[in-house]
All heavy atoms as an XYZ file, in Angstrom:
745
protein
N       0.854     -1.201     -0.018
C      -0.023     -0.060     -0.045
C       0.885      1.246     -0.005
O       1.885      1.368      0.740
C      -0.886     -0.069      1.200
C      -1.722      1.207      1.325
S      -2.749      1.186      2.804
C      -3.418     -0.409      2.914
N       0.466      2.219     -0.787
C       1.374      3.441     -0.895
C       1.049      4.328      0.303
O      -0.039      4.292      0.956
C       1.026      4.056     -2.222
O      -0.296      4.576     -2.366
N       2.027      5.211      0.578
C       1.895      6.204      1.623
C       0.625      7.022      1.239
O       0.512      7.460      0.187
C       3.062      6.984      1.816
N      -0.088      7.487      2.185
C      -1.238      8.354      2.028
C      -2.430      7.599      1.471
O      -3.558      8.219      1.323
N      -2.531      6.208      1.229
C      -3.573      5.521      0.742
C      -4.699      5.473      1.830
O      -4.387      5.376      3.039
C      -3.163      4.215      0.276
N      -5.855      5.511      1.332
C      -6.995      5.471      2.363
C      -7.677      4.060      2.123
O      -7.981      3.664      0.963
C      -7.996      6.498      2.124
N      -8.010      3.301      3.115
C      -8.823      2.164      2.956
C     -10.178      2.303      3.272
O     -10.543      2.991      4.201
C      -8.204      1.105      3.938
C      -6.666      0.742      3.846
C      -6.310     -0.188      4.983
C      -6.484      0.034      2.510
N     -11.091      1.663      2.608
C     -12.463      1.898      2.862
C     -13.231      0.435      2.778
O     -12.779     -0.327      1.988
C     -13.179      2.780      1.774
C     -14.600      2.906      2.066
S     -15.469      3.819      0.887
C     -15.388      5.497      1.747
N     -13.952      0.193      3.837
C     -14.826     -1.078      3.733
C     -16.208     -0.720      3.977
O     -16.531      0.337      4.511
N     -17.126     -1.585      3.425
C     -18.540     -1.289      3.579
C     -19.084     -2.543      4.209
O     -18.796     -3.631      3.750
C     -19.180     -0.991      2.263
C     -20.678     -0.829      2.399
C     -18.629      0.358      1.588
N     -19.877     -2.357      5.264
C     -20.659     -3.507      5.810
C     -22.116     -3.053      5.811
O     -22.503     -2.178      6.560
C     -20.075     -3.847      7.147
C     -20.610     -5.159      7.663
O     -20.521     -6.102      6.897
O     -21.128     -5.186      8.678
N     -22.965     -3.827      5.080
C     -24.364     -3.514      5.201
C     -24.930     -4.607      6.108
O     -24.851     -5.807      5.871
C     -24.986     -3.647      3.702
C     -24.343     -2.549      2.732
C     -26.427     -3.491      3.719
C     -24.663     -2.748      1.343
N     -25.626     -4.102      7.053
C     -26.074     -4.914      8.149
C     -27.595     -4.749      8.335
O     -28.116     -3.487      8.340
C     -25.382     -4.646      9.468
C     -25.982     -5.297     10.602
C     -23.933     -4.887      9.369
N     -28.318     -5.751      8.532
C     -29.728     -5.723      8.928
C     -29.646     -5.622     10.432
O     -29.396     -6.556     11.084
C     -30.573     -6.912      8.560
C     -31.981     -6.822      8.764
C     -32.707     -8.006      8.449
O     -32.289     -8.941      7.743
O     -33.847     -8.131      9.043
N     -29.865     -4.484     10.967
C     -29.737     -4.070     12.345
C     -30.634     -5.075     13.235
O     -30.132     -5.615     14.282
C     -30.036     -2.676     12.732
C     -29.956     -2.440     14.153
C     -29.014     -1.765     11.959
N     -31.853     -5.363     12.698
C     -32.662     -6.320     13.532
C     -32.057     -7.657     13.597
O     -32.115     -8.364     14.751
C     -33.999     -6.457     12.836
C     -34.828     -5.206     12.966
O     -34.489     -4.269     13.773
O     -35.863     -5.017     12.118
N     -31.309     -8.141     12.605
C     -30.665     -9.469     12.701
C     -29.592     -9.468     13.770
O     -29.428    -10.382     14.653
C     -30.135     -9.876     11.365
C     -29.628    -11.379     11.293
C     -29.237    -11.712      9.853
N     -28.038    -10.959      9.472
C     -26.836    -11.225      9.784
N     -26.505    -12.270     10.628
N     -25.779    -10.623      9.258
N     -28.747     -8.391     13.761
C     -27.657     -8.255     14.695
C     -28.283     -8.149     16.129
O     -27.786     -8.765     17.119
C     -26.784     -7.127     14.399
C     -26.119     -7.447     13.010
C     -25.670     -6.982     15.366
C     -25.360     -8.667     12.865
N     -29.298     -7.359     16.255
C     -29.937     -7.249     17.592
C     -30.481     -8.424     18.069
O     -30.344     -8.740     19.299
C     -31.013     -6.111     17.545
N     -31.126     -9.247     17.214
C     -31.542    -10.645     17.751
C     -30.474    -11.541     18.147
O     -30.653    -12.122     19.225
C     -32.440    -11.303     16.643
C     -33.759    -10.721     16.365
C     -34.586    -11.587     15.380
N     -33.944    -11.968     14.206
C     -34.108    -11.231     13.108
N     -34.718    -10.124     13.062
N     -33.455    -11.614     11.992
N     -29.390    -11.503     17.385
C     -28.132    -12.226     17.847
C     -27.670    -11.797     19.144
O     -27.299    -12.599     20.034
C     -27.100    -12.285     16.777
N     -27.614    -10.408     19.373
C     -27.143     -9.890     20.550
C     -28.056    -10.275     21.777
O     -27.599    -10.564     22.894
C     -26.973     -8.380     20.573
N     -29.357    -10.263     21.559
C     -30.206    -10.684     22.650
C     -30.103    -12.124     22.973
O     -30.107    -12.545     24.121
C     -31.777    -10.414     22.104
C     -32.158     -9.028     22.326
C     -33.678     -8.866     22.190
N     -34.230     -9.339     20.954
C     -34.329     -8.640     19.819
N     -33.937     -7.495     19.742
N     -34.826     -9.192     18.725
N     -29.930    -13.035     21.913
C     -29.691    -14.424     22.195
C     -28.517    -14.669     22.970
O     -28.366    -15.578     23.869
C     -29.728    -15.286     20.905
C     -31.127    -15.566     20.231
C     -31.048    -16.563     19.213
N     -30.113    -16.201     18.186
C     -30.293    -15.558     17.088
N     -31.519    -14.998     16.838
N     -29.306    -15.283     16.301
N     -27.514    -13.951     22.536
C     -26.071    -14.185     23.134
C     -25.783    -13.430     24.426
O     -24.911    -13.779     25.210
N     -26.662    -12.443     24.664
C     -26.520    -11.602     25.859
C     -25.239    -11.040     26.192
O     -24.497    -10.592     25.165
N     -24.873    -11.072     27.461
C     -23.534    -10.411     27.876
C     -22.334    -11.179     27.212
O     -21.315    -10.474     26.904
C     -23.418    -10.458     29.292
C     -24.223     -9.413     30.030
O     -24.722     -8.498     29.398
O     -24.424     -9.600     31.284
N     -22.435    -12.433     26.946
C     -21.286    -13.113     26.415
C     -21.009    -12.602     24.961
O     -19.895    -12.322     24.548
C     -21.553    -14.671     26.286
C     -20.399    -15.464     25.551
C     -21.719    -15.198     27.695
N     -22.125    -12.497     24.212
C     -21.997    -11.895     22.836
C     -21.357    -10.420     22.913
O     -20.381    -10.218     22.114
C     -23.391    -11.757     22.176
C     -23.428    -11.333     20.805
C     -23.217    -12.200     19.637
C     -23.798     -9.957     20.655
C     -23.299    -11.616     18.403
C     -23.762     -9.386     19.206
C     -23.615    -10.285     18.139
N     -21.925     -9.570     23.780
C     -21.541     -8.250     23.849
C     -20.074     -8.168     24.256
O     -19.239     -7.407     23.738
C     -22.375     -7.561     24.798
N     -19.729     -8.944     25.300
C     -18.271     -8.808     25.672
C     -17.282     -9.497     24.699
O     -16.175     -9.034     24.601
C     -18.030     -9.613     27.025
C     -18.666     -8.925     28.290
C     -18.183     -9.537     29.504
N     -18.356    -11.024     29.526
C     -19.613    -11.567     29.975
N     -20.500    -10.915     30.504
N     -19.609    -12.931     29.977
N     -17.694    -10.412     23.922
C     -16.881    -10.997     22.876
C     -16.631     -9.918     21.765
O     -15.483     -9.981     21.188
C     -17.409    -12.193     22.332
C     -16.542    -12.935     21.313
C     -16.993    -14.241     20.915
N     -16.048    -14.792     19.917
C     -16.404    -15.812     19.222
N     -17.579    -16.384     19.369
N     -15.472    -16.307     18.381
N     -17.630     -9.239     21.458
C     -17.518     -8.397     20.127
C     -17.216     -6.990     20.423
O     -16.708     -6.215     19.517
C     -18.769     -8.434     19.351
C     -19.133     -9.837     18.873
C     -20.421     -9.739     17.976
C     -18.022    -10.291     17.782
N     -17.444     -6.365     21.573
C     -17.299     -5.127     21.890
C     -16.496     -4.774     23.180
O     -16.317     -5.567     23.978
C     -18.636     -4.339     22.049
O     -19.378     -4.984     23.123
C     -19.417     -4.418     20.763
N     -15.872     -3.619     23.124
C     -15.063     -3.108     24.372
C     -15.988     -2.587     25.362
O     -17.171     -2.260     25.037
C     -14.041     -2.171     23.960
O     -14.739     -0.932     23.451
C     -13.074     -2.628     22.790
N     -15.516     -2.368     26.582
C     -16.310     -1.735     27.614
C     -16.890     -0.388     27.147
O     -17.960      0.052     27.339
C     -15.419     -1.613     28.913
N     -15.953      0.460     26.438
C     -16.389      1.798     26.014
C     -17.528      1.660     24.884
O     -18.368      2.495     25.016
C     -15.239      2.480     25.462
N     -17.399      0.660     24.062
C     -18.410      0.538     23.096
C     -19.811      0.076     23.790
O     -20.902      0.571     23.401
C     -18.031     -0.545     22.041
C     -16.961     -0.079     21.163
C     -16.320     -1.222     20.370
O     -16.352     -2.362     20.791
O     -15.797     -0.836     19.180
N     -19.666     -0.743     24.753
C     -20.939     -1.263     25.459
C     -21.513     -0.081     26.202
O     -22.783     -0.051     26.257
C     -20.632     -2.363     26.397
C     -20.324     -3.642     25.602
C     -20.320     -4.875     26.510
N     -19.175     -4.781     27.574
C     -17.930     -5.083     27.378
N     -17.518     -5.580     26.080
N     -17.053     -5.005     28.285
N     -20.773      0.841     26.725
C     -21.281      2.044     27.348
C     -22.099      2.867     26.463
O     -22.935      3.665     26.927
C     -20.162      2.808     28.061
N     -21.880      2.839     25.188
C     -22.638      3.614     24.239
C     -23.952      3.119     23.814
O     -24.893      3.716     23.193
C     -21.823      3.832     22.900
C     -20.489      4.514     23.047
C     -19.728      4.518     21.800
C     -20.762      5.998     23.411
N     -24.281      1.829     24.229
C     -25.556      1.199     23.931
C     -25.352     -0.047     23.134
O     -24.314     -0.665     23.133
N     -26.501     -0.559     22.591
C     -26.308     -1.806     21.770
C     -25.302     -1.949     20.820
O     -24.937     -0.821     20.213
C     -27.797     -1.883     21.216
C     -28.640     -1.002     22.068
C     -27.671      0.100     22.502
N     -24.840     -3.105     20.422
C     -23.666     -3.139     19.609
C     -23.855     -3.316     18.013
O     -22.775     -3.477     17.483
N     -24.981     -3.239     17.421
C     -24.937     -3.542     16.035
C     -24.106     -2.438     15.169
O     -23.454     -2.907     14.311
C     -26.485     -3.282     15.618
C     -27.123     -3.739     16.836
C     -26.331     -3.162     17.963
N     -24.061     -1.282     15.624
C     -23.233     -0.311     14.948
C     -21.756     -0.557     15.050
O     -21.017     -0.492     14.195
C     -23.669      1.172     15.372
N     -21.404     -0.865     16.329
C     -19.947     -1.250     16.539
C     -19.514     -2.444     15.791
O     -18.476     -2.415     15.170
C     -19.775     -1.417     18.075
N     -20.396     -3.419     15.645
C     -20.121     -4.651     14.995
C     -20.000     -4.240     13.445
O     -18.949     -4.651     12.835
C     -21.304     -5.635     15.085
C     -21.058     -6.802     14.289
C     -20.209     -7.937     14.658
C     -21.793     -7.038     13.015
C     -20.100     -9.060     13.935
C     -21.618     -8.196     12.289
C     -20.717     -9.142     12.630
N     -20.821     -3.449     12.991
C     -20.720     -2.975     11.526
C     -19.453     -2.292     11.315
O     -18.758     -2.473     10.194
C     -21.890     -2.165     11.206
O     -21.966     -1.913      9.745
N     -19.163     -1.361     12.062
C     -17.793     -0.498     11.969
C     -16.606     -1.551     11.892
O     -15.749     -1.417     11.116
C     -17.710      0.379     13.136
C     -16.272      1.035     13.118
C     -18.757      1.551     13.007
N     -16.645     -2.548     12.808
C     -15.571     -3.450     12.870
C     -15.474     -4.313     11.727
O     -14.251     -4.590     11.083
C     -15.574     -4.232     14.113
C     -15.294     -3.370     15.378
C     -15.419     -4.201     16.666
C     -14.961     -3.282     17.799
N     -14.559     -4.044     18.975
N     -16.570     -4.762     11.117
C     -16.624     -5.557      9.897
C     -16.086     -4.784      8.796
O     -15.395     -5.294      7.937
C     -18.126     -6.114      9.681
C     -18.504     -7.247     10.456
C     -17.833     -8.505      9.963
O     -17.883     -8.846      8.806
O     -17.277     -9.240     10.928
N     -16.384     -3.480      8.637
C     -16.044     -2.756      7.583
C     -14.405     -2.484      7.626
O     -13.886     -2.570      6.580
C     -16.581     -1.294      7.739
O     -17.964     -1.288      7.562
N     -13.890     -2.343      8.836
C     -12.342     -2.317      8.821
C     -11.745     -3.539      8.381
O     -10.783     -3.656      7.659
C     -11.955     -2.005     10.253
C     -10.445     -1.983     10.400
C      -9.820     -0.770      9.632
C      -9.935     -1.941     11.813
N     -12.384     -4.770      8.813
C     -11.752     -6.053      8.355
C     -11.815     -6.135      6.920
O     -10.843     -6.642      6.181
C     -12.652     -7.233      8.958
C     -12.208     -7.182     10.484
C     -12.141     -8.551      8.411
C     -13.239     -8.149     11.379
N     -12.973     -5.683      6.245
C     -13.102     -5.816      4.772
C     -12.188     -4.844      4.089
O     -11.577     -5.080      3.035
C     -14.507     -5.397      4.388
C     -15.505     -6.595      4.812
C     -16.963     -6.187      4.498
C     -17.852     -7.337      4.945
N     -19.224     -7.050      4.758
N     -11.878     -3.619      4.746
C     -10.971     -2.640      4.130
C      -9.534     -3.225      4.015
O      -8.805     -2.990      3.125
C     -11.036     -1.330      4.903
N      -9.141     -3.876      5.129
C      -7.749     -4.422      5.131
C      -7.675     -5.807      4.433
O      -6.533     -6.352      4.196
C      -7.123     -4.469      6.531
C      -7.108     -3.036      7.174
C      -7.861     -5.407      7.513
N      -8.783     -6.459      4.075
C      -8.771     -7.637      3.334
C      -9.090     -8.882      4.167
O      -9.501     -9.891      3.559
N      -8.759     -8.961      5.345
C      -9.153    -10.196      6.150
C      -8.744     -9.922      7.579
O      -8.206     -8.836      7.959
C      -8.350    -11.383      5.717
O      -6.870    -11.189      5.973
N      -9.065    -10.785      8.440
C      -8.622    -10.662      9.807
C      -7.160    -11.114      9.963
O      -6.866    -12.341      9.559
C      -9.532    -11.522     10.637
C     -10.857    -10.949     11.136
C     -11.489    -11.682     12.172
N     -12.785    -12.180     11.742
C     -13.541    -12.915     12.561
N     -13.243    -13.260     13.775
N     -14.697    -13.325     12.198
N      -6.300    -10.416     10.499
C      -5.002    -10.747     10.765
C      -4.908    -11.939     11.739
O      -5.759    -11.994     12.591
C      -4.334     -9.604     11.370
C      -5.197     -8.454     11.124
C      -6.642     -9.032     11.012
N      -3.868    -12.696     11.631
C      -3.675    -13.803     12.583
C      -3.637    -13.240     14.053
O      -3.076    -12.170     14.266
C      -2.353    -14.506     12.323
C      -2.123    -13.978     10.764
C      -2.731    -12.834     10.654
N      -4.376    -13.919     14.972
C      -4.418    -13.397     16.345
C      -5.319    -12.148     16.581
O      -5.423    -11.773     17.648
N      -6.052    -11.734     15.588
C      -6.986    -10.624     15.640
C      -8.095    -11.005     16.690
O      -8.588    -11.998     16.761
C      -7.476    -10.346     14.367
C      -8.751     -9.390     14.417
C      -8.524     -7.925     14.392
C     -10.031     -9.752     14.540
C      -9.577     -7.137     14.425
C     -11.085     -8.954     14.582
C     -10.852     -7.528     14.536
N      -8.438    -10.034     17.597
C      -9.665    -10.155     18.471
C     -10.489     -8.798     18.127
O      -9.946     -7.756     17.653
C      -9.249    -10.168     19.909
O      -8.876     -8.871     20.289
C      -8.261    -11.244     20.226
N     -11.709     -8.994     18.381
C     -12.578     -7.862     18.261
C     -12.256     -6.658     19.196
O     -12.773     -5.572     18.977
C     -14.103     -8.269     18.623
C     -14.547     -9.291     17.546
C     -14.651    -10.696     17.593
C     -15.075     -8.959     16.277
N     -15.116    -11.124     16.474
C     -15.425    -10.094     15.553
C     -15.240     -7.744     15.580
C     -15.970    -10.166     14.315
C     -15.838     -7.767     14.273
C     -16.162     -8.996     13.697
N     -11.401     -6.818     20.118
C     -10.974     -5.819     21.147
C      -9.780     -5.044     20.709
O      -9.330     -4.201     21.352
C     -10.838     -6.351     22.500
C     -12.188     -6.962     23.028
N     -12.231     -7.573     24.308
C     -13.383     -6.882     22.562
C     -13.431     -7.930     24.537
N     -14.178     -7.568     23.550
N      -9.173     -5.484     19.541
C      -7.973     -4.873     19.037
C      -8.128     -3.331     18.516
O      -7.204     -2.679     18.287
C      -7.269     -5.705     18.027
C      -6.663     -6.971     18.585
O      -6.400     -6.952     19.784
O      -6.429     -7.872     17.903
N      -9.348     -3.037     18.262
C      -9.709     -1.668     17.949
C     -11.092     -1.341     18.348
O     -11.792     -2.249     18.809
C      -9.598     -1.442     16.389
C     -10.482     -2.292     15.532
C     -11.645     -1.686     15.067
C     -10.113     -3.584     15.192
C     -12.393     -2.459     14.233
C     -11.001     -4.365     14.467
C     -12.114     -3.797     13.989
N     -11.433     -0.109     18.374
C     -12.676      0.447     19.048
C     -13.420      1.350     18.194
O     -12.877      2.219     17.535
C     -12.297      1.079     20.336
C     -13.452      1.330     21.226
C     -12.861      1.655     22.714
O     -12.425      2.837     22.819
O     -12.807      0.827     23.563
N     -14.708      1.137     17.974
C     -15.556      2.146     17.283
C     -16.035      3.201     18.181
O     -16.191      3.004     19.317
C     -16.879      1.303     16.805
N     -15.978      4.454     17.685
C     -16.285      5.578     18.453
C     -17.604      6.238     17.878
O     -17.832      6.236     16.698
C     -15.184      6.676     18.357
C     -13.903      6.171     19.028
C     -12.862      7.225     18.973
O     -13.034      8.244     18.443
O     -11.755      6.971     19.683
N     -18.285      6.765     18.776
C     -19.620      7.431     18.439
C     -19.337      8.920     18.196
O     -19.680      9.831     19.015
C     -20.624      7.306     19.479
N     -18.666      9.260     17.018
C     -18.561     10.717     16.686
C     -18.543     10.713     15.196
O     -18.206      9.755     14.482
C     -17.166     11.142     17.232
C     -16.015     10.526     16.692
C     -14.816     11.154     17.214
N     -13.680     10.355     16.696
C     -12.525     10.635     16.800
N     -12.053     11.860     17.298
N     -11.496      9.877     16.392
N     -19.192     11.843     14.616
C     -19.238     11.970     13.198
C     -17.987     12.044     12.596
O     -16.972     12.549     13.161
C     -20.133     13.186     12.983
C     -19.959     13.940     14.291
C     -19.669     12.882     15.342
N     -17.759     11.639     11.329
C     -16.644     11.745     10.620
C     -16.294     13.211     10.322
O     -17.145     14.039     10.265
C     -16.734     10.945      9.242
C     -18.330     10.859      9.062
C     -18.922     10.934     10.588
N     -14.964     13.391     10.163
C     -14.659     14.871      9.947
C     -13.717     14.985      8.684
O     -13.089     13.998      8.260
C     -14.004     15.477     10.979
O     -12.704     14.737     11.387
N     -13.602     16.133      8.179
C     -12.686     16.451      7.067
C     -12.878     15.451      5.900
O     -13.950     15.323      5.463
N     -11.801     14.850      5.403
C     -11.871     14.174      4.061
C     -12.682     12.974      4.204
O     -13.362     12.558      3.358
C     -10.431     13.793      3.625
C      -9.743     12.883      4.536
C      -8.935     13.269      5.586
C      -9.814     11.471      4.582
N      -8.558     12.087      6.310
C      -9.018     11.027      5.612
C     -10.500     10.514      3.729
C      -8.891      9.592      5.925
C     -10.208      9.148      4.067
C      -9.603      8.740      5.147
N     -12.716     12.400      5.433
C     -13.495     11.121      5.653
C     -14.918     11.213      5.467
O     -15.712     10.415      4.990
C     -13.153     10.395      7.058
O     -13.467     11.256      8.124
N     -15.540     12.502      5.958
C     -16.994     12.821      5.777
C     -17.312     12.885      4.279
O     -18.251     12.300      3.823
C     -17.308     14.074      6.444
N     -16.406     13.591      3.541
C     -16.691     13.633      2.106
C     -16.635     12.211      1.398
O     -17.439     11.935      0.492
C     -15.600     14.579      1.416
O     -15.844     15.899      1.953
N     -15.632     11.514      1.790
C     -15.456     10.170      1.214
C     -16.639      9.303      1.502
O     -17.140      8.533      0.646
C     -14.226      9.513      1.744
C     -13.737      8.201      1.196
C     -13.478      8.346     -0.333
C     -12.522      7.690      1.872
N     -17.071      9.281      2.792
C     -18.246      8.552      3.100
C     -19.692      8.951      2.320
O     -20.296      8.093      1.885
C     -18.610      8.520      4.594
C     -17.525      7.882      5.474
C     -17.762      8.168      7.001
C     -17.586      6.320      5.175
N     -19.774     10.267      2.130
C     -20.862     10.739      1.497
C     -20.916     10.288     -0.017
O     -21.909      9.915     -0.548
C     -20.949     12.351      1.471
C     -21.451     12.803      2.880
C     -21.246     14.317      3.091
O     -21.222     15.013      1.940
O     -21.177     14.834      4.158
N     -19.687     10.412     -0.601
C     -19.533      9.949     -2.007
C     -19.835      8.511     -2.134
O     -20.571      8.065     -2.998
C     -18.177     10.347     -2.442
C     -17.855      9.999     -3.997
C     -16.470     10.251     -4.390
O     -15.830     11.205     -3.832
O     -15.977      9.589     -5.226
N     -19.321      7.696     -1.198
C     -19.465      6.236     -1.282
C     -20.942      5.896     -1.100
O     -21.503      4.984     -1.707
C     -18.749      5.561     -0.142
N     -21.679      6.570     -0.191
C     -23.080      6.321      0.081
C     -23.853      6.665     -1.178
O     -24.678      5.870     -1.525
C     -23.531      7.212      1.246
N     -23.584      7.834     -1.879
C     -24.168      8.071     -3.113
C     -23.939      7.072     -4.211
O     -24.916      6.657     -5.060
N     -22.689      6.557     -4.337
C     -22.372      5.634     -5.392
C     -23.082      4.250     -5.030
O     -23.524      3.581     -5.923
C     -20.846      5.413     -5.417
C     -20.180      6.597     -6.133
C     -18.696      6.388     -6.061
O     -18.203      5.211     -5.800
O     -17.990      7.455     -6.430
N     -23.168      3.930     -3.788
C     -23.739      2.580     -3.355
C     -25.281      2.801     -3.743
O     -25.916      1.811     -4.342
C     -23.570      2.382     -1.915
C     -24.393      1.146     -1.396
C     -23.716     -0.144     -2.006
C     -24.366      1.049      0.141
N     -25.933      3.873     -3.440
C     -27.303      4.042     -3.777
C     -27.604      3.924     -5.311
O     -28.569      3.413     -5.707
C     -27.807      5.282     -3.183
N     -26.666      4.574     -5.990
C     -26.920      4.633     -7.498
C     -26.712      3.283     -8.102
O     -27.426      2.890     -9.099
C     -25.898      5.601     -8.101
N     -25.825      2.489     -7.635
C     -25.496      1.144     -8.328
C     -26.370      0.092     -7.680
O     -26.587     -0.843     -8.453
C     -24.039      0.843     -8.070
O     -23.782      0.584     -6.637
N     -26.960      0.212     -6.520
C     -27.732     -0.924     -5.949
C     -29.237     -0.511     -5.769
O     -30.060     -1.448     -5.502
C     -27.191     -1.398     -4.616
O     -27.328     -0.253     -3.694
C     -25.674     -1.732     -4.739
N     -29.542      0.765     -5.632
C     -30.799      1.101     -5.305
C     -31.073      1.183     -3.882
O     -32.196      1.403     -3.373
N     -30.028      0.832     -3.050
C     -30.058      0.702     -1.585
C     -29.571      2.108     -1.033
O     -28.648      2.713     -1.406
C     -29.316     -0.391     -1.094
C     -29.604     -1.747     -1.446
C     -28.534     -2.743     -0.822
C     -30.892     -2.126     -0.868
N     -30.404      2.623     -0.127
C     -30.049      3.959      0.531
C     -29.440      3.594      1.990
O     -30.058      2.857      2.664
C     -31.208      4.776      0.700
C     -30.928      6.290      1.112
C     -32.109      7.117      1.018
N     -33.198      6.665      1.885
C     -33.271      6.917      3.230
N     -32.319      7.547      3.822
N     -34.331      6.507      3.922
N     -28.389      4.211      2.324
C     -27.787      3.852      3.576
C     -28.555      4.650      4.579
O     -28.899      5.875      4.468
C     -26.239      4.329      3.638
C     -25.272      3.590      2.831
C     -23.926      4.115      3.062
C     -25.338      2.111      3.142
N     -28.889      4.027      5.771
C     -29.634      4.600      6.779
C     -29.203      4.188      8.060
O     -28.207      3.364      8.121
C     -31.195      4.203      6.754
O     -31.224      2.712      7.056
C     -31.853      4.374      5.385
N     -29.787      4.693      9.205
C     -29.296      4.244     10.520
C     -29.637      2.763     10.712
O     -29.111      2.190     11.673
N     -30.434      2.154      9.954
C     -30.778      0.769     10.096
C     -29.995     -0.171      9.258
O     -30.012     -1.244      9.397
């Protein structure tokens, strides 16, 4: 990868499906996939999706990777990343007919 390259991954998640899995798995599911800081923000479907996107951006899970090796934060993107996300959302909608939403 060249210096200054940006990686992008997309994870389209049916929030209800992840929420059902979280309810079935309870605390064990939450502790396995999210950090304490992520759990403090509320249910984990968004954190799960953010982490899946990173895995897709880098190509795979590295050996020894755990879900706690990085953390999703609840803050809006800024600068170039906000523009990149808006452009990607528009391209996804145009090519698939799917609109990105909170769900």
